[in-house]
C-alpha positions, 0 to 999 in steps of 0.5 A: 522470551517473546514468541517462544523458542519452538517452531511455529511459535508467535502470532501468524501474519495477517494476510494482506491482498496486494492488489487491494493494497495497490488500489488503496494506495492509488486512491491516496489512502493514508496508513490509518485508512489502509490499516482500517480496511485490512483490520490491522494496526497502523504499525503493521502497515508501517512494518510491512512497508519495510518489506520489499514486496509490500513496499514495491506494491505501495510505491506502484500504487502511489505512482499511479495516483501521481500519474492520474493527478498529472493527467488530470492537471493537463486535461483528459482531452489533451493527454497525448500532448502533455509533456 
């Protein structure tokens, strides 16, 4: 019986700072790099991604990276004129 049947049994969740997570995703860090930063396993990051709030934060960070990349391709001085 994994985790036991009593209340509070099992391992406690490792806290992950959502602001740091979003910033790491914006830097296009891999799951391995994110796991190393928070000192957790890669599987923990993959499991947390399935949770609504973590998945949303990771998608928002990745979107920031894509928009920054698009702005860079257009040229920073012409940012206002890019399609």
